[in-house]
Backbone as numpy.savetxt, mean C-alpha at the origin, in Angstrom:
# Nx Ny Nz CAx CAy CAz Cx Cy Cz
-3.31 -8.58 -22.65 -4.16 -7.41 -22.50 -3.29 -6.06 -22.61
-3.65 -5.15 -23.47 -2.77 -3.90 -23.53 -3.05 -3.09 -22.29
-2.19 -2.18 -22.05 -2.16 -1.36 -20.87 -3.42 -0.51 -20.97
-3.67 0.14 -22.06 -4.86 0.97 -22.16 -6.10 0.14 -21.94
-6.22 -1.10 -22.33 -7.50 -1.77 -22.15 -7.55 -2.14 -20.68
-6.58 -2.41 -19.90 -6.42 -2.87 -18.66 -6.88 -1.68 -17.71
-6.41 -0.52 -18.01 -6.88 0.61 -17.25 -8.34 0.89 -17.39
-8.71 0.66 -18.56 -10.10 0.93 -18.87 -10.95 -0.17 -18.09
-10.46 -1.23 -18.03 -11.19 -2.31 -17.31 -11.32 -2.00 -15.72
-10.30 -1.35 -15.26 -10.39 -1.02 -13.77 -11.16 0.25 -13.55
-11.53 0.92 -14.63 -12.31 2.13 -14.28 -11.65 3.41 -14.92
-10.31 3.09 -15.23 -9.72 4.12 -16.05 -9.25 5.34 -15.31
-8.61 6.19 -16.08 -8.34 7.65 -15.54 -9.65 8.52 -15.49
-9.32 9.60 -14.78 -10.55 10.47 -14.57 -11.21 10.92 -15.93
-10.54 10.93 -16.94 -11.04 11.48 -18.17 -11.62 10.40 -19.17
-11.72 9.13 -18.73 -12.06 7.92 -19.55 -13.59 7.67 -19.46
-14.31 8.43 -19.22 -15.89 8.33 -19.04 -16.58 8.25 -20.41
-17.47 7.32 -20.69 -18.30 7.34 -21.89 -19.11 8.57 -21.98
-18.97 9.29 -23.10 -19.60 10.52 -23.39 -21.12 10.38 -23.23
-21.55 9.15 -23.90 -23.16 8.88 -24.03 -23.77 8.93 -22.73
-22.90 8.55 -21.53 -23.54 8.28 -20.27 -23.35 9.60 -19.38
-23.04 10.76 -20.03 -22.66 11.92 -19.38 -23.97 12.32 -18.49
-25.03 12.44 -19.01 -26.37 12.98 -18.38 -26.63 12.10 -17.10
-26.53 10.89 -17.32 -26.87 9.89 -16.13 -25.77 9.98 -15.13
-24.50 10.12 -15.48 -23.35 10.32 -14.55 -23.58 11.39 -13.77
-24.04 12.69 -14.35 -23.97 13.86 -13.54 -24.96 13.85 -12.32
-25.76 12.85 -12.41 -26.65 12.80 -11.15 -26.09 11.83 -10.18
-25.02 11.25 -10.46 -24.36 10.18 -9.43 -23.26 10.93 -8.51
-23.15 10.61 -7.37 -22.03 11.03 -6.53 -20.64 10.40 -7.20
-19.70 11.32 -7.20 -18.41 10.94 -7.67 -17.33 10.76 -6.53
-16.71 9.54 -6.60 -15.55 9.14 -5.62 -14.20 9.50 -6.21
-13.42 10.31 -5.64 -12.02 10.49 -6.14 -11.11 9.43 -5.45
-10.77 8.22 -6.01 -10.10 7.26 -5.52 -8.67 7.38 -5.91
-7.77 7.67 -4.98 -6.32 7.99 -5.25 -5.34 6.84 -4.66
-4.50 6.21 -5.53 -3.76 5.27 -4.99 -2.30 5.48 -5.51
-1.18 5.18 -4.58 0.23 5.25 -5.05 0.59 4.14 -5.98
-0.24 3.21 -6.08 0.21 1.94 -7.02 -0.10 2.11 -8.37
0.30 1.09 -9.18 -0.07 1.20 -10.52 -1.41 0.35 -10.74
-2.10 0.51 -11.92 -3.43 -0.02 -12.07 -3.14 -1.55 -12.25
-1.97 -1.93 -13.14 -1.86 -3.26 -13.37 -1.63 -4.29 -12.25
-1.10 -3.62 -11.27 -0.73 -4.54 -9.93 -1.87 -4.50 -8.90
-2.97 -3.71 -9.36 -3.90 -3.35 -8.15 -5.21 -3.92 -8.54
-5.51 -4.71 -9.38 -6.91 -5.10 -9.89 -7.71 -5.64 -8.68
-7.06 -6.62 -7.93 -7.71 -6.99 -6.70 -7.96 -6.12 -5.57
-7.13 -5.16 -5.55 -7.39 -4.10 -4.50 -8.56 -3.30 -4.80
-8.71 -2.99 -6.02 -9.75 -2.01 -6.62 -11.05 -2.92 -6.55
-10.92 -4.13 -6.73 -12.07 -5.08 -6.56 -12.45 -5.14 -5.09
-11.68 -5.10 -4.21 -11.86 -5.22 -2.81 -12.65 -3.73 -2.26
-12.21 -2.78 -2.92 -12.76 -1.47 -2.56 -14.20 -1.43 -3.06
-14.48 -1.85 -4.26 -15.86 -1.97 -4.92 -16.72 -2.97 -4.04
-16.03 -3.95 -3.48 -16.83 -4.92 -2.59 -17.40 -4.25 -1.47
-16.51 -3.49 -0.69 -16.95 -2.67 0.28 -18.04 -1.63 0.05
-17.98 -0.94 -1.15 -18.98 -0.09 -1.70 -20.26 -0.90 -1.81
-20.21 -2.02 -2.52 -21.54 -2.92 -2.67 -22.07 -3.26 -1.34
-21.23 -3.67 -0.33 -21.76 -3.89 0.94 -22.62 -2.79 1.56
-22.27 -1.60 1.31 -22.94 -0.34 1.62 -23.97 0.26 0.82
-24.48 -0.55 -0.28 -25.47 -0.23 -1.06 -25.16 0.39 -2.31
-23.81 0.61 -2.87 -23.33 1.35 -3.96 -22.59 0.45 -5.00
-23.17 0.62 -6.24 -22.60 -0.17 -7.21 -22.03 0.57 -8.34
-20.71 0.57 -8.60 -20.02 1.45 -9.60 -20.84 1.40 -10.90
-21.18 2.70 -11.48 -21.72 2.75 -12.79 -23.34 2.83 -12.55
-23.77 2.35 -11.40 -25.17 2.19 -11.34 -25.77 3.52 -10.45
-25.15 3.74 -9.33 -25.61 4.70 -8.42 -24.37 5.50 -7.83
-23.14 5.19 -8.42 -21.94 5.95 -8.06 -21.00 5.96 -9.00
-20.04 7.01 -9.18 -19.01 6.93 -10.01 -17.73 6.81 -9.35
-16.75 5.97 -9.78 -15.44 6.10 -9.13 -14.41 6.44 -10.16
-13.77 7.57 -9.82 -12.66 8.12 -10.63 -11.38 7.48 -9.98
-10.50 6.71 -10.82 -9.33 6.04 -10.27 -8.22 6.78 -10.76
-7.39 7.18 -9.78 -6.09 7.88 -10.03 -4.95 7.12 -9.56
-4.15 6.40 -10.44 -3.10 5.72 -10.05 -1.83 6.55 -10.20
-1.12 6.81 -9.12 -0.12 7.69 -9.16 1.37 6.95 -9.62
1.46 5.74 -9.47 2.57 4.98 -9.85 3.80 5.52 -9.15
3.58 5.77 -7.88 4.81 6.37 -7.20 5.14 7.78 -7.47
4.34 8.52 -8.32 4.61 9.88 -8.64 3.85 10.80 -7.68
4.25 10.86 -6.39 3.53 11.50 -5.35 3.53 13.04 -5.69
4.53 13.47 -6.56 4.65 14.99 -6.79 3.34 15.44 -7.59
2.57 14.51 -8.14 1.32 14.91 -8.76 0.13 15.27 -7.80
0.34 14.90 -6.54 -0.76 14.94 -5.54 -1.34 16.50 -5.41
-0.58 17.51 -5.11 -1.15 18.59 -4.90 -2.09 19.13 -6.09
-1.62 19.08 -7.27 -2.48 19.51 -8.49 -3.85 18.48 -8.51
-3.59 17.25 -8.32 -4.68 16.31 -8.44 -5.74 16.64 -7.30
-5.29 16.78 -6.04 -6.15 17.15 -4.91 -7.00 18.27 -5.36
-6.16 19.27 -5.71 -6.73 20.71 -6.02 -7.87 20.58 -7.09
-7.73 19.61 -8.14 -8.73 19.39 -9.07 -9.95 18.77 -8.57
-9.72 17.65 -7.66 -10.81 16.98 -6.96 -11.67 17.92 -6.12
-11.06 18.85 -5.34 -11.58 19.84 -4.55 -12.42 20.74 -5.47
-11.86 21.27 -6.54 -12.48 22.24 -7.27 -13.70 21.57 -7.96
-13.80 20.30 -8.26 -14.94 19.71 -8.83 -15.90 19.24 -7.76
-15.60 19.46 -6.68 -16.61 19.03 -5.46 -16.97 17.57 -5.49
-15.94 16.76 -5.70 -16.36 15.28 -5.56 -16.97 14.96 -4.27
-17.76 13.83 -4.14 -18.49 13.59 -2.94 -17.51 13.05 -1.93
-16.57 12.17 -2.10 -15.75 11.65 -1.23 -14.44 11.55 -1.85
-13.33 11.74 -1.09 -11.92 11.24 -1.54 -11.52 10.08 -0.76
-11.05 9.04 -1.46 -10.71 7.77 -0.89 -9.33 7.55 -1.29
-8.39 7.30 -0.12 -6.95 7.23 -0.35 -6.64 5.81 0.38
-6.95 4.51 0.06 -6.59 3.46 0.61 -5.05 3.06 0.34
-4.39 2.97 1.49 -2.95 2.48 1.20 -2.05 3.46 1.02
-2.17 4.86 1.11 -1.36 5.84 0.76 -1.27 6.95 1.70
-0.34 7.02 2.54 -0.09 7.99 3.50 0.08 9.51 2.81
0.83 9.52 1.66 1.00 10.83 0.99 -0.42 11.30 0.36
-0.98 10.36 -0.12 -2.38 10.94 -0.72 -3.31 11.44 0.44
-3.27 10.67 1.54 -4.23 11.04 2.66 -3.79 12.43 3.08
-2.47 12.65 3.19 -2.01 13.89 3.80 -2.22 15.11 2.78
-2.06 14.83 1.52 -2.43 15.81 0.59 -3.93 16.11 0.39
-4.75 15.15 0.71 -6.16 15.41 0.68 -6.65 16.25 1.87
-6.04 15.80 3.01 -6.26 16.66 4.32 -5.81 18.07 4.16
-4.85 18.24 3.54 -4.14 19.76 3.31 -5.16 20.47 2.25
-5.69 19.84 1.35 -6.39 20.45 0.18 -7.85 20.70 0.65
-8.48 19.95 1.53 -9.82 20.31 1.96 -10.14 19.83 3.46
-10.98 20.79 4.10 -11.44 20.38 5.35 -12.85 20.11 5.30
-13.45 20.04 4.14 -14.92 19.92 4.21 -15.35 18.73 3.41
-14.66 18.32 2.19 -14.99 17.04 1.58 -14.52 15.81 2.39
-15.52 14.97 2.66 -15.07 13.83 3.41 -13.78 12.95 2.74
-12.90 12.63 3.73 -11.72 11.78 3.33 -11.80 10.49 3.96
-11.79 9.43 3.30 -11.65 8.02 3.85 -10.23 7.53 3.48
-9.44 7.30 4.36 -8.12 6.87 4.29 -7.88 5.62 4.79
-6.68 4.90 4.24 -6.17 3.77 4.79 -4.74 4.12 4.86
-4.09 4.32 6.16 -2.70 4.66 6.48 -2.06 3.76 7.19
-0.66 3.72 6.97 0.17 2.70 7.74 0.63 3.25 9.10
0.50 4.62 9.40 1.05 5.15 10.63 -0.34 5.60 11.51
0.12 6.01 12.65 -0.91 6.40 13.54 -1.55 7.71 12.81
-2.84 7.73 12.59 -3.50 8.91 12.07 -3.63 10.14 12.83
-3.49 9.93 14.19 -3.38 11.10 15.20 -2.08 11.70 15.06
-0.99 10.84 15.04 0.35 11.52 14.89 0.36 12.15 13.65
-0.09 11.61 12.38 -0.11 12.26 11.26 -0.87 13.54 11.03
-1.68 13.77 12.08 -2.64 14.88 11.99 -3.90 14.86 11.34
-4.31 13.62 10.94 -5.52 13.53 10.10 -6.63 13.38 10.86
-6.62 13.04 12.18 -7.82 12.88 12.98 -7.44 13.41 14.38
-8.47 13.68 15.37 -8.13 14.09 16.57 -7.95 12.87 17.53
-8.62 11.89 17.32 -8.47 10.67 17.94 -9.09 9.57 17.19
-8.65 8.34 17.68 -9.17 7.07 16.90 -10.74 6.98 17.04
-11.13 7.14 18.23 -12.52 6.90 18.65 -13.49 8.09 18.17
-12.98 9.19 18.26 -13.75 10.36 17.75 -12.95 11.29 16.83
-12.82 10.93 15.56 -12.03 11.61 14.55 -12.08 13.20 14.44
-13.32 13.49 14.54 -13.57 15.03 14.29 -13.28 15.41 13.00
-13.69 16.49 12.50 -13.26 16.94 11.23 -13.93 16.17 10.04
-13.07 16.15 8.86 -13.82 15.42 7.61 -13.08 14.21 7.33
-12.14 13.65 8.17 -11.58 12.37 7.80 -11.66 11.28 8.87
-11.72 9.93 8.33 -11.68 8.79 9.17 -11.19 7.74 8.17
-11.01 6.57 8.59 -10.57 5.30 7.81 -9.95 4.23 8.59
-8.94 3.62 8.02 -8.30 2.56 8.58 -6.80 2.67 8.92
-6.41 2.33 10.01 -4.95 2.29 10.46 -4.50 0.82 10.18
-3.69 0.61 9.26 -3.24 -0.73 8.90 -1.79 -1.09 9.42
-1.11 -0.22 10.11 0.10 -0.48 10.72 1.23 -0.63 9.84
2.41 0.04 10.06 3.59 -0.28 9.48 4.79 -0.37 10.38
5.13 0.49 11.10 6.19 0.49 12.17 6.08 -0.75 12.96
4.84 -0.84 13.47 4.52 -1.89 14.48 4.97 -3.23 13.89
4.85 -3.55 12.58 5.11 -4.77 11.90 6.50 -4.85 11.45
7.18 -3.76 11.23 8.38 -3.90 10.76 9.40 -4.70 11.45
9.64 -4.61 12.68 10.40 -5.39 13.57 10.18 -6.93 13.33
8.79 -7.26 13.37 8.47 -8.71 13.26 8.83 -9.20 11.86
8.69 -8.32 10.78 9.03 -8.78 9.48 10.63 -9.01 9.30
11.23 -8.17 10.05 12.81 -8.25 10.02 13.18 -9.60 10.84
12.51 -9.87 11.90 12.74 -11.05 12.49 12.50 -12.42 11.88
11.40 -12.29 11.15 10.97 -13.49 10.18 12.16 -13.61 9.11
12.71 -12.42 8.53 13.83 -12.69 7.50 14.85 -13.26 8.12
15.14 -12.81 9.33 16.39 -13.38 10.14 16.19 -14.88 10.23
15.03 -15.43 10.60 14.80 -16.78 10.77 14.83 -17.56 9.43
14.47 -16.90 8.40 14.61 -17.57 7.04 15.89 -17.52 6.55
16.79 -16.57 6.82 18.23 -16.40 6.33 18.98 -16.23 7.49
19.27 -17.29 8.59 20.09 -17.06 9.74 21.40 -16.53 9.53
22.07 -16.92 8.44 23.44 -16.53 8.14 23.61 -15.10 7.65
22.46 -14.38 7.42 22.52 -12.95 7.03 22.90 -12.08 8.16
23.77 -11.32 8.10 24.20 -10.22 9.03 24.08 -8.90 8.50
24.30 -8.52 7.42 24.24 -7.10 6.87 23.01 -7.07 6.05
22.04 -6.39 6.48 20.63 -6.08 6.01 20.55 -4.69 5.42
20.19 -4.76 4.09 19.88 -3.31 3.42 18.35 -3.04 3.75
18.04 -1.82 4.07 16.69 -1.22 4.27 16.41 -0.30 3.07
15.33 -0.73 2.26 15.02 0.22 1.13 13.81 0.91 1.51
13.84 2.29 1.43 12.62 3.17 1.80 12.58 4.13 0.54
11.30 4.58 0.48 10.93 5.62 -0.56 11.01 6.99 0.02
11.96 7.83 -0.20 11.92 9.18 0.54 10.77 9.90 -0.02
10.11 9.49 -1.05 8.98 10.43 -1.51 7.62 10.15 -0.69
7.77 8.92 0.09 6.75 8.60 0.97 7.21 8.78 2.37
7.48 10.08 2.67 8.37 10.38 3.96 7.66 9.86 5.10
6.46 9.93 5.54 5.93 9.35 6.78 6.28 7.99 6.96
6.06 7.16 5.88 6.45 5.72 6.04 7.84 5.35 6.22
8.68 6.01 5.53 10.07 5.94 5.53 10.65 6.29 6.86
10.10 7.38 7.38 10.51 7.74 8.82 10.06 6.89 9.75
8.87 6.29 9.69 8.25 5.39 10.59 9.15 3.93 10.58
9.44 3.53 9.52 10.15 2.34 9.28 11.54 2.50 9.87
12.19 3.58 9.77 13.44 3.78 10.24 13.41 4.33 11.69
12.42 4.51 12.27 12.41 4.95 13.76 12.77 3.92 14.64
12.36 2.76 14.50 12.42 1.55 15.47 13.31 0.44 14.78
13.45 0.55 13.43 14.11 -0.68 12.98 15.61 -0.88 13.39
16.40 0.11 13.43 17.83 0.06 13.78 17.85 -0.68 15.25
17.11 -0.36 16.23 17.26 -1.08 17.38 16.74 -2.37 17.48
15.69 -2.69 16.69 15.26 -4.16 16.53 16.40 -4.93 15.72
17.16 -4.42 14.74 18.18 -5.03 14.14 19.29 -5.36 15.13
19.66 -4.31 15.96 20.81 -4.60 16.77 20.60 -5.64 17.98
19.05 -5.63 18.34 18.67 -6.74 19.34 18.91 -8.05 18.84
18.89 -8.41 17.44 19.13 -9.84 16.99 20.51 -9.93 16.23
21.34 -8.93 16.50 22.68 -8.91 15.80 22.89 -8.71 14.46
21.89 -7.83 14.04 21.95 -7.38 12.55 22.55 -5.96 12.34
23.27 -5.80 11.31 23.82 -4.58 10.84 22.77 -4.09 9.66
22.53 -3.03 9.66 21.63 -2.33 8.55 22.23 -1.11 7.78
21.82 -1.17 6.59 22.29 -0.06 5.62 21.14 0.39 4.92
20.84 1.80 5.07 19.75 2.36 4.34 19.99 2.79 3.13
18.96 2.38 2.14 19.04 2.78 0.65 17.72 3.49 0.40
17.71 4.38 -0.64 16.50 5.23 -1.08 16.16 4.87 -2.53
14.97 4.70 -2.77 14.50 4.65 -4.28 13.03 5.22 -4.33
12.86 5.86 -5.34 11.58 6.62 -5.68 11.02 6.27 -6.94
11.70 5.59 -7.86 11.33 5.18 -9.11 12.00 3.93 -9.59
11.66 3.23 -10.64 12.13 1.90 -11.05 13.76 2.01 -11.29
14.06 3.15 -11.86 15.63 3.23 -11.95 16.33 3.27 -10.90
15.83 3.92 -9.82 16.50 3.90 -8.56 16.37 2.47 -7.75
15.51 1.84 -8.10 15.33 0.46 -7.43 16.49 -0.38 -8.10
16.65 -0.23 -9.68 17.75 -1.08 -10.15 19.01 -0.69 -9.61
19.29 0.65 -9.26 20.57 1.27 -8.67 20.73 0.68 -7.48
19.64 0.60 -6.60 19.71 -0.05 -5.27 20.45 -1.42 -5.19
19.89 -2.21 -6.08 20.29 -3.61 -6.27 21.81 -3.68 -6.66
22.12 -2.72 -7.45 23.55 -2.61 -7.90 24.45 -2.37 -6.60
23.95 -1.44 -5.73 24.69 -1.13 -4.45 24.66 -2.33 -3.50
23.64 -3.16 -3.50 23.62 -4.33 -2.67 24.59 -5.28 -3.11
24.79 -5.50 -4.45 25.87 -6.39 -4.87 27.32 -5.87 -4.61
27.47 -4.48 -5.00 28.71 -3.90 -4.62 29.02 -4.14 -3.16
28.16 -3.78 -2.30 28.56 -3.64 -0.87 28.43 -5.17 -0.21
28.03 -6.14 -0.99 27.90 -7.50 -0.56 26.95 -7.69 0.74
25.89 -7.09 0.60 24.75 -7.15 1.55 24.18 -8.57 1.55
23.88 -8.96 2.66 23.23 -10.39 2.66 21.77 -10.55 2.40
21.02 -9.62 2.66 19.58 -9.68 2.52 18.93 -8.16 2.35
17.64 -8.12 1.80 17.02 -6.76 1.76 15.82 -6.75 2.45
15.66 -5.73 3.13 14.15 -5.52 3.83 13.60 -4.32 3.06
12.47 -4.61 2.30 11.76 -3.52 1.45 10.58 -2.93 2.45
10.76 -1.52 2.71 9.75 -0.90 3.44 8.39 -0.96 2.69
7.38 -0.91 3.53 5.99 -0.93 2.99 5.78 0.53 2.24
5.30 0.30 1.06 4.98 1.55 0.17 4.23 0.97 -1.03
3.24 1.89 -1.34 2.33 1.44 -2.44 3.07 1.33 -3.73
3.91 2.08 -4.04 4.76 2.03 -5.32 5.62 0.73 -5.33
6.41 0.62 -4.07 7.16 -0.73 -4.06 6.27 -1.91 -4.37
5.03 -1.87 -3.71 4.19 -3.13 -3.94 3.75 -3.29 -5.40
3.60 -2.23 -6.21 3.29 -2.34 -7.50 4.47 -2.66 -8.39
5.63 -2.66 -7.87 6.85 -3.16 -8.66 7.36 -4.54 -8.43
6.44 -5.45 -8.02 6.80 -6.80 -7.59 7.60 -7.48 -8.59
7.13 -7.58 -9.84 7.97 -8.29 -10.86 9.31 -7.80 -10.80
9.54 -6.41 -10.86 10.76 -5.92 -10.87 11.68 -6.39 -9.62
11.18 -6.33 -8.49 11.78 -6.69 -7.25 12.16 -8.23 -7.37
11.14 -9.11 -7.77 11.38 -10.49 -7.74 12.52 -10.79 -8.89
12.50 -10.27 -9.96 13.45 -10.46 -10.91 14.80 -10.00 -10.47
15.02 -8.87 -10.06 16.43 -8.31 -9.65 16.93 -9.32 -8.42
16.02 -9.58 -7.43 16.41 -10.41 -6.39 16.97 -11.84 -6.76
16.10 -12.35 -7.73 16.61 -13.76 -8.25 17.89 -13.60 -8.96
17.97 -12.59 -9.76 19.16 -12.37 -10.71 20.48 -12.30 -9.71
20.31 -11.51 -8.60 21.47 -11.18 -7.96 21.64 -12.12 -6.66
20.74 -13.10 -6.57 20.75 -13.88 -5.31 20.58 -13.23 -4.03
19.58 -12.34 -3.97 19.39 -11.45 -2.67 17.96 -11.89 -2.08
18.03 -12.63 -0.93 16.76 -12.84 -0.18 16.08 -11.42 0.32
14.89 -11.21 -0.03 14.32 -9.88 0.35 12.88 -10.18 1.09
12.65 -9.39 1.93 11.37 -9.42 2.64 10.61 -8.22 2.41
9.21 -8.45 2.12 8.31 -7.40 1.55 7.14 -7.36 2.56
6.39 -6.26 2.50 5.09 -6.01 3.31 3.94 -6.67 2.54
3.87 -6.65 1.08 2.70 -6.94 0.42 2.86 -8.35 -0.24
1.79 -9.20 0.02 1.82 -10.48 -0.44 1.91 -10.42 -2.09
1.48 -9.41 -2.80 1.35 -9.29 -4.19 2.91 -9.66 -4.84
3.76 -9.14 -4.07 5.18 -9.31 -4.59 5.64 -10.84 -4.50
5.25 -11.53 -3.34 5.57 -12.88 -3.18 4.79 -13.62 -4.38
3.58 -13.34 -4.76 2.74 -14.15 -5.68 3.47 -14.03 -6.96
4.21 -13.12 -7.34 4.97 -12.92 -8.60 6.34 -13.20 -8.43
6.91 -13.91 -7.47 8.19 -14.43 -7.40 8.97 -13.86 -6.24
8.62 -12.96 -5.35 9.16 -12.48 -4.30 9.38 -13.62 -3.28
10.31 -13.40 -2.30 10.57 -14.54 -1.39 9.60 -14.69 -0.20
9.37 -13.49 0.51 8.51 -13.65 1.71 7.83 -12.25 1.85
6.73 -12.18 2.62 5.92 -11.02 2.95 5.41 -11.27 4.40
5.36 -10.20 5.11 4.53 -10.07 6.24 3.89 -8.65 6.51
2.65 -8.82 6.59 1.93 -7.39 6.59 0.46 -7.64 6.69
-0.16 -6.51 6.67 -1.66 -6.41 6.82 -2.20 -6.93 5.65
-3.41 -7.70 5.85 -4.24 -7.99 4.69 -4.76 -6.85 3.94
-4.05 -6.53 2.86 -4.44 -5.19 2.22 -5.74 -5.39 1.64
-6.36 -6.49 1.11 -7.68 -6.51 0.61 -8.70 -6.34 1.64
-8.51 -6.70 2.70 -9.55 -6.31 3.82 -9.39 -4.77 4.19
-8.17 -4.28 4.08 -8.24 -2.69 4.26 -8.81 -2.01 3.13
-8.68 -2.48 1.80 -9.34 -1.77 0.81 -10.86 -1.92 0.95
-11.26 -3.03 1.41 -12.68 -3.42 1.45 -13.34 -2.42 2.56
-12.55 -2.26 3.56 -13.14 -1.37 4.77 -13.18 0.14 4.42
-12.24 0.44 3.51 -12.34 1.90 3.06 -13.47 2.07 2.21
-13.83 1.00 1.31 -14.88 1.15 0.47 -16.20 1.16 1.27
-16.18 0.35 2.36 -17.53 0.31 3.16 -17.71 1.63 4.01
-16.70 2.18 4.42 -16.80 3.59 5.03 -17.13 4.70 4.08
-16.64 4.59 2.81 -16.88 5.48 1.59 -18.42 5.30 1.31
-19.04 4.35 1.38 -20.38 4.09 1.02 -21.21 4.66 2.24
-20.81 4.32 3.29 -21.63 4.89 4.63 -21.69 6.47 4.69
-20.51 7.09 4.21 -20.46 8.48 4.09 -21.34 8.91 2.98
-21.35 8.30 1.86 -22.33 8.57 0.75 -23.73 8.55 1.18
-24.09 7.66 2.28 -25.47 7.52 2.61 -25.67 8.59 3.67
-24.72 9.37 4.07 -24.99 10.59 5.02 -24.27 10.35 6.23
-23.60 9.38 6.61 -22.73 9.36 7.80 -21.70 10.30 7.77
-21.21 10.82 8.93 -20.15 11.84 8.96 -18.91 11.26 9.39
-17.88 11.60 8.76 -16.43 11.03 9.16 -16.20 11.29 10.57
-16.54 12.48 11.11 -16.39 12.74 12.48 -16.92 11.70 13.38
-17.86 11.12 13.08 -18.62 10.19 13.92 -18.21 8.70 13.69
-17.46 8.46 12.52 -17.12 7.00 12.40 -15.55 6.79 13.00
-15.45 5.91 13.90 -14.23 5.72 14.43 -13.23 5.09 13.62
-11.93 5.45 13.67 -10.83 4.95 12.96 -10.79 3.43 13.19
-10.73 2.61 12.27 -10.69 1.13 12.32 -9.22 0.73 12.32
-8.85 -0.23 13.08 -7.46 -0.75 13.12 -7.48 -2.16 12.53
-6.46 -2.38 11.58 -6.40 -3.78 10.97 -6.23 -4.87 12.15
-6.89 -5.91 11.90 -6.70 -7.21 12.81 -6.25 -8.45 11.88
-6.17 -8.30 10.67 -5.90 -9.42 9.82 -4.30 -9.15 9.14
-3.63 -10.08 9.59 -2.19 -9.93 9.12 -1.83 -11.42 8.33
-0.91 -11.35 7.57 -0.65 -12.42 6.78 0.97 -12.70 6.56
1.37 -13.85 6.71 2.76 -14.29 6.47 2.72 -15.27 5.20
3.55 -14.82 4.20 3.63 -15.70 3.07 4.86 -15.92 2.54
5.22 -17.25 2.19 6.60 -17.59 1.72 6.39 -18.12 0.38
7.31 -17.84 -0.66 7.36 -18.48 -1.97 8.40 -19.59 -1.99
8.07 -20.86 -1.89 8.96 -21.94 -1.65 9.86 -22.07 -2.98
9.30 -21.80 -4.05 10.10 -22.02 -5.41 11.28 -20.92 -5.33
11.00 -19.72 -4.82 11.99 -18.75 -4.92 12.92 -19.13 -3.71
12.49 -19.67 -2.64 13.58 -20.06 -1.60 14.48 -21.08 -2.15
13.96 -22.07 -2.89 14.83 -23.06 -3.44 15.75 -22.46 -4.49
15.35 -21.44 -5.25 16.23 -20.77 -6.30 17.36 -19.99 -5.50
17.08 -19.61 -4.45 18.17 -18.80 -3.54 18.88 -19.70 -2.76
18.70 -21.06 -2.84 19.46 -22.00 -2.06 19.09 -21.90 -0.54
17.85 -21.76 -0.17 17.38 -21.43 1.25 16.69 -22.72 1.68
17.15 -23.31 2.90 16.12 -24.34 3.33 15.25 -23.77 4.36
14.01 -23.62 4.19 12.95 -23.09 5.03 12.78 -23.99 6.07
13.04 -23.63 7.34 12.77 -24.31 8.67 11.35 -24.74 8.77
11.08 -25.79 9.13 9.76 -26.51 9.25 8.87 -25.58 10.23
9.55 -25.19 11.32 8.97 -24.38 12.25 8.53 -23.01 11.68
9.15 -22.48 10.76 8.65 -21.29 10.03 7.53 -21.46 9.12
7.70 -22.55 8.52 6.54 -23.15 7.61 5.29 -23.19 8.33
5.38 -23.76 9.58 4.19 -24.04 10.36 3.54 -22.64 10.77
4.19 -21.63 10.67 3.62 -20.33 11.12 3.04 -19.60 9.92
3.37 -19.89 8.74 2.88 -19.11 7.59 1.40 -19.23 7.39
0.87 -18.15 6.80 -0.58 -18.29 6.36 -0.63 -18.91 5.03
0.37 -18.70 4.15 0.26 -19.39 2.74 1.44 -19.67 2.36
1.78 -20.73 1.80 2.92 -21.21 1.07 2.78 -21.34 -0.32
3.47 -20.52 -1.18 3.39 -20.55 -2.65 4.41 -21.54 -3.29
3.88 -22.53 -3.73 4.86 -23.73 -4.38 5.46 -23.32 -5.73
């Protein structure tokens, strides 16, 4: 399937609406859906968001319009994009899985409802007054990042016990997540005898350069920080890690499904569904100020055994017993 056809299947860009349906669409509320990911890697996530909408009584194309904006890691587009959504008075802005998008939306408007999915404490980010009583125009889901980073590092250490030097790859364009990842990870690494080296990447070219640095510096393993753009570059990560023989840990299972070694993190599909559900409730008249921020309770640990074998790793039975899914 060609890229253009695929994007159209997902709902497309904001400009891709059939002209013949213009009159009907004008009567429907419009949701501005903004993701840091790419459309090709996000079909199931978009489907989970639509499932949440359906559960609240809204069906895309029948009684609601969803405008999909896929940033593909280009977070610099956010100010102009949010200004456009505010200018057109969309009914709701939904930002599942993107701290930068949520913060940009909160900066752009204090009146249009914002339903977020963020990996950091939304109170610390300034999105809400409290989890129980958000106040203002925003609410959503906190799916954790920093809290899970130490556990993911420990699982990587169990899987590759001989590794001592670990590179941590963060996206500086996603500053809140990068800062949260690096806030506690160094101490967690020292506690289990690991040395870490921090690398940055904000686009596919810089990901390539990061792997070149790993090889040059003879790093033993790679810890990839949670980031929507990184999650959408699963094939690139899996290909490079296999080519250079680098065991890598990710936050998103999508990377493991296309050949990555392991992931540990929040069940993203459930988070996207919850954001969709809250979006529908707001369209029905609920106020974000009255909807408590939800906290993710579903986490998943996934290992790709085929990749482990290709890297020469012997996965301990005790570790396999704790996985939620093993990909053969």
